[in-house]
Structures are given as C-alpha cells and as structure tokens.
C-alpha positions as CSV (number, residue, x, y, z in Angstrom):
1,X,0.0,0.5,0.4
2,X,1.0,4.0,-0.5
3,X,2.3,6.1,1.7
4,X,-0.6,8.6,0.5
5,X,-3.0,5.8,0.1
6,X,-2.3,4.9,3.8
7,X,-2.7,8.6,4.6
8,X,-5.9,9.0,3.1
9,X,-6.9,6.0,5.1
10,X,-5.9,7.1,8.4
11,X,-7.4,10.3,7.7
12,X,-11.0,8.2,7.1
13,X,-10.8,6.5,9.7
14,X,-9.9,9.8,12.3
15,X,-13.1,11.3,10.6
16,X,-15.1,8.9,11.4
17,X,-14.0,7.6,14.8
18,X,-14.8,11.6,15.4
19,X,-18.1,11.3,13.8
20,X,-19.3,8.1,16.3
21,X,-17.7,10.1,19.1
22,X,-19.7,13.1,18.7
23,X,-22.8,11.2,17.6
24,X,-22.4,8.9,21.4
25,X,-21.9,12.3,23.1
26,X,-25.1,13.9,21.5
27,X,-26.9,10.9,23.0
28,X,-26.1,11.8,26.4
29,X,-27.0,15.0,25.6
30,X,-29.9,15.1,25.2
31,X,-31.9,18.2,24.8
32,X,-35.2,16.9,24.5
33,X,-35.0,14.5,27.4
34,X,-38.2,16.0,29.4
35,X,-40.6,15.2,26.2
36,X,-39.9,11.6,26.8
37,X,-42.0,11.7,29.9
38,X,-45.3,13.1,27.8
39,X,-45.0,9.9,25.5
40,X,-44.8,5.7,26.0
41,X,-44.7,3.2,23.3
42,X,-47.6,1.6,22.0
43,X,-46.2,-1.6,20.5
44,X,-48.6,-3.8,18.3
45,X,-51.4,-0.8,18.0
46,X,-51.5,0.8,14.3
47,X,-50.5,4.5,16.4
48,X,-47.3,4.3,17.8
49,X,-46.9,6.7,20.8
50,X,-50.0,7.1,24.0
51,X,-49.8,10.4,25.7
52,X,-49.3,9.2,29.4
53,X,-52.0,11.2,31.4
54,X,-50.7,13.9,33.6
55,X,-47.2,14.5,32.6
56,X,-45.8,17.4,32.5
57,X,-42.3,19.2,30.7
58,X,-40.4,21.9,29.8
59,X,-39.1,22.8,26.6
60,X,-38.2,24.9,23.8
61,X,-38.7,26.8,21.7
62,X,-40.1,30.4,23.3
63,X,-39.2,28.2,27.3
64,X,-42.9,26.0,26.7
65,X,-44.5,24.3,29.3
66,X,-46.3,20.9,27.9
67,X,-49.1,19.2,29.8
68,X,-50.8,15.9,29.1
69,X,-54.4,16.4,30.8
70,X,-55.8,13.4,33.4
71,X,-57.7,11.8,30.1
72,X,-54.1,11.9,28.3
73,X,-54.9,14.8,25.6
74,X,-53.1,18.1,25.8
75,X,-55.2,19.7,27.1
76,X,-57.0,22.2,30.0
77,X,-59.0,19.4,32.2
78,X,-61.8,18.6,31.0
79,X,-64.9,16.6,33.1
80,X,-65.6,13.4,31.0
81,X,-69.2,14.9,30.7
82,X,-70.0,17.3,28.6
83,X,-72.1,20.4,29.5
84,X,-75.1,20.4,27.0
85,X,-74.0,22.1,23.4
86,X,-70.9,21.3,23.7
87,X,-69.3,20.0,21.1
88,X,-65.7,18.5,21.1
89,X,-63.3,18.0,18.6
90,X,-60.0,15.3,19.0
91,X,-57.4,15.2,16.6
92,X,-54.7,12.4,15.8
93,X,-51.3,12.6,14.4
94,X,-47.6,14.0,14.7
95,X,-45.5,16.8,16.4
96,X,-47.8,19.2,14.3
97,X,-50.9,18.0,15.2
98,X,-49.7,17.9,18.9
99,X,-48.8,21.5,18.9
100,X,-44.8,20.8,19.7
101,X,-43.8,24.5,19.5
102,X,-46.9,26.3,20.4
103,X,-48.3,27.0,24.4
C-alpha cells in the first residue's frame, strides 16, 4: 500500500471516529429528554405512542410548558361529561397536531 493511500485511509478513519464519538455524545446530552416523559410506546397498535396522563415537560422553543391532561390529551383539565351545547373535536396526528412549539 502506498504512503498516500495509507494517509487517506488514516484520515478517513479519524473522521469516522470523530463522527461516532460525536454521535455518542449527542445521545448523552439529550435536549429532548424532558419530552420523553410525555409519551410511551404503544406496540402492536396502529398508532406509535400514547400520551401519558398528567405528564408535564418544559422545553424550547420559547421555553414552553407542555401538559397532558388526566384523560391523555394535551388540553386543560375537563370533565368526561360535556355540558349541553358543547361540541368536542379530538385531533390525532404527529408533532404538528400535538402542537410542538405552541404554548
């Protein structure tokens, strides 16, 4: 193997090592850790996660506080029985439907 090829292989190996160490560190310094308290995996169901009733998390953008109500929705506490004339809508979806970044 020529010296030039050896240097290229060494440089590529060092770059790979730096990227792997960076990825490992990024996993240790998790800025989204508080959000993991808000949901749990739901294996075997057509949806991936359930929101955890009563869970709260703080996070950016805007240092927003997220609350999951007792019935498992991101909403203010409500009674199960609705008042006469009240119409309720439940929205199912991803982080956009969840309202990530919305107070």
